[in-house]
VEXKOLLO-571055 format. One record per residue (C-alpha): residue number from 1; residue in one letter; x, y, z. Coordinates in steps of 0.2 Angstrom, whole numbers. Example, Ala and Ser with C-alpha at 12.3 -4.5 7.8 and 13.67 -1.06 7.14 Angstrom:
BEGIN
@num 1&residuo A&u 62&v -22&w 39
@num 2&residuo S&u 68&v -5&w 36
END
This chain:
BEGIN
@num 1&residuo M&u -3&v -113&w 48
@num 2&residuo S&u 11&v -125&w 53
@num 3&residuo F&u 26&v -129&w 44
@num 4&residuo N&u 32&v -144&w 52
@num 5&residuo F&u 42&v -150&w 37
@num 6&residuo I&u 54&v -134&w 38
@num 7&residuo S&u 69&v -136&w 49
@num 8&residuo K&u 73&v -123&w 63
@num 9&residuo R&u 88&v -118&w 53
@num 10&residuo T&u 78&v -115&w 37
@num 11&residuo Y&u 65&v -106&w 47
@num 12&residuo K&u 78&v -94&w 54
@num 13&residuo I&u 84&v -90&w 37
@num 14&residuo L&u 67&v -87&w 31
@num 15&residuo K&u 63&v -75&w 45
@num 16&residuo K&u 79&v -65&w 41
@num 17&residuo E&u 74&v -64&w 23
@num 18&residuo R&u 57&v -58&w 29
@num 19&residuo K&u 65&v -43&w 38
@num 20&residuo E&u 75&v -39&w 22
@num 21&residuo V&u 59&v -40&w 12
@num 22&residuo D&u 50&v -29&w 25
@num 23&residuo R&u 64&v -16&w 23
@num 24&residuo L&u 63&v -16&w 4
@num 25&residuo M&u 44&v -14&w 5
@num 26&residuo W&u 46&v 2&w 16
@num 27&residuo I&u 59&v 9&w 3
@num 28&residuo A&u 48&v 4&w -12
@num 29&residuo G&u 32&v 12&w -3
@num 30&residuo I&u 41&v 28&w -2
@num 31&residuo I&u 51&v 29&w -18
@num 32&residuo G&u 37&v 22&w -29
@num 33&residuo P&u 26&v 37&w -29
@num 34&residuo L&u 41&v 48&w -33
@num 35&residuo S&u 41&v 39&w -50
@num 36&residuo A&u 26&v 50&w -55
@num 37&residuo L&u 34&v 66&w -51
@num 38&residuo P&u 40&v 69&w -69
@num 39&residuo Q&u 22&v 67&w -75
@num 40&residuo L&u 16&v 80&w -62
@num 41&residuo Y&u 30&v 92&w -67
@num 42&residuo T&u 25&v 90&w -85
@num 43&residuo I&u 7&v 93&w -82
@num 44&residuo Y&u 9&v 109&w -71
@num 45&residuo S&u 24&v 116&w -80
@num 46&residuo T&u 17&v 115&w -98
@num 47&residuo R&u -1&v 118&w -91
@num 48&residuo S&u -7&v 104&w -103
@num 49&residuo A&u -14&v 87&w -100
@num 50&residuo D&u -21&v 84&w -117
@num 51&residuo D&u -12&v 67&w -119
@num 52&residuo L&u -18&v 60&w -103
@num 53&residuo S&u -34&v 50&w -99
@num 54&residuo L&u -45&v 57&w -85
@num 55&residuo L&u -53&v 40&w -84
@num 56&residuo S&u -37&v 30&w -82
@num 57&residuo W&u -30&v 42&w -68
@num 58&residuo A&u -46&v 43&w -59
@num 59&residuo F&u -47&v 24&w -59
@num 60&residuo F&u -30&v 23&w -52
@num 61&residuo L&u -35&v 35&w -38
@num 62&residuo V&u -50&v 24&w -34
@num 63&residuo L&u -40&v 8&w -33
@num 64&residuo C&u -28&v 16&w -21
@num 65&residuo V&u -42&v 21&w -10
@num 66&residuo I&u -47&v 3&w -10
@num 67&residuo Y&u -29&v -3&w -6
@num 68&residuo L&u -27&v 10&w 8
@num 69&residuo C&u -43&v 4&w 16
@num 70&residuo Y&u -37&v -14&w 15
@num 71&residuo A&u -20&v -9&w 22
@num 72&residuo I&u -28&v 0&w 36
@num 73&residuo I&u -40&v -14&w 41
@num 74&residuo H&u -25&v -26&w 41
@num 75&residuo N&u -13&v -14&w 49
@num 76&residuo I&u 0&v -15&w 35
@num 77&residuo K&u 10&v 0&w 38
@num 78&residuo P&u 22&v 1&w 23
@num 79&residuo L&u 6&v -2&w 12
@num 80&residuo I&u -3&v 12&w 21
@num 81&residuo I&u 11&v 24&w 18
@num 82&residuo A&u 13&v 19&w 0
@num 83&residuo Q&u -5&v 20&w -4
@num 84&residuo F&u -7&v 37&w 5
@num 85&residuo L&u 7&v 44&w -6
@num 86&residuo W&u 0&v 37&w -22
@num 87&residuo I&u -17&v 45&w -17
@num 88&residuo V&u -8&v 62&w -16
@num 89&residuo V&u 1&v 59&w -32
@num 90&residuo Y&u -14&v 53&w -42
@num 91&residuo G&u -25&v 66&w -34
@num 92&residuo L&u -13&v 80&w -40
@num 93&residuo I&u -12&v 72&w -58
@num 94&residuo T&u -31&v 70&w -59
@num 95&residuo A&u -33&v 88&w -53
@num 96&residuo G&u -21&v 94&w -66
@num 97&residuo I&u -30&v 84&w -80
@num 98&residuo L&u -46&v 93&w -75
@num 99&residuo L&u -38&v 110&w -74
@num 100&residuo Y&u -28&v 109&w -90
@num 101&residuo S&u -38&v 98&w -102
END
């Protein structure tokens, strides 16, 4: 796709901003799955998952597998890392629900 209406100066600015967004994506991809660690801690420390829905967490896990396949096919490295980490987290939560429900 060609953006002939964008000046060279504007293109340079957008290219610089893209690099910043790429860096932000790497950070978000790694930090995002850490947001579920309190849930994991609660499940395994209390040995209770009564308030959690197995269907919801299993659905999240399946979606992450689909997103991971997409990221691998398109070679989107930050998304590959993020989805792999989410699969680990969702897998552990799903296992905790199965163990402690």
